[in-house]
N, C-alpha and C positions, 0 to 999 in steps of 0.2 A: 868278400862280404863286408858291408859297411858296419861301423860301430857307432852307436848313438851315445853321446856323453851329456851329462848334466853339468852345468856350470852355475854355481851359486855365488852369492855375495858380489854380484857385478855392480859397478857404479851405475847409478840411475841414468847417467848420460850416455852409456855405452850403446852404440848402434850395431846393427847386424854386420855391417862391413868391418867394423873394428873387431868384433868377435871373430869373424872369419880370418882376418889378418893375424890375430893372436895365435890361432891354431894352425894356420897355413905353414908356419915354419917347421912343423912336424910332419907335413905331408899334405897331399891333396885333401881339401875340405869340401865335401859334397854339399853341405848346407850349414848355415849358422843363423839362428834366430833368437832374438831377445824377446821374452814373453812380456806382453803389455796388458794393462788393464783394459777390459772391454769398454768401459764407460769413459774413463779419462784419457785413454791412449798412452798413459805414462808407463814407463818400464816398471816391472815388478821386482827387478833386481836379480833375475836369473834367466837362463836360456839353455838352449840345446844346440849341440854341434854334432854333425855326422861326418865321420872320417871315412876315407876310402878303404883303409886297411886296419885290421886289428892291431898290427904292430905299431902303426903310427898313432893309433888311439891310446895304446898302452904307454908309449913314450910321452905323449901329451899329458896324460894323467900323472905320470911320475914326475914330470918337470913342473907342471903348473899347479897341482894341488898344494895348497898352503902358500903358494907364491903370491907376490903382490902385483896388482894391476891397477894403475891409476889411483894408488893410495888405499886400495882395499885388498884384504887377504882372501883369495879365491878358494872355493871348494869345487873340485873337479872329480867326477866319478862316473862310472858306467851308469847310464840311465836305466831305470827299471820301468817295465811296462805297467801302465795303469790297469788295475783290475777291471774286468768288464762288469757290466751291470751297474746301474747307478743308484743303488739303494741309498736313500738319504735318511739320516737320523733326524727326528723332529720332535 
């Protein structure tokens, strides 16, 4: 079963490939994507990684959370599912 991880406080210059390389040292990385702004196309400073195994994902969180990447202190944790239903406050 794959495990999806949230990666926060990424440098705004980080690419999907760089994010994949960062996590690949812990095991096979099924996907890695930096979230970008819809209008400007610029990075929003966070992304998601999907690891092939729970054990690899657990090791990646333990090693990378709080660690430095390109001068920034990363936040790495298990990703939480978004609640369904899009009720907006207005």
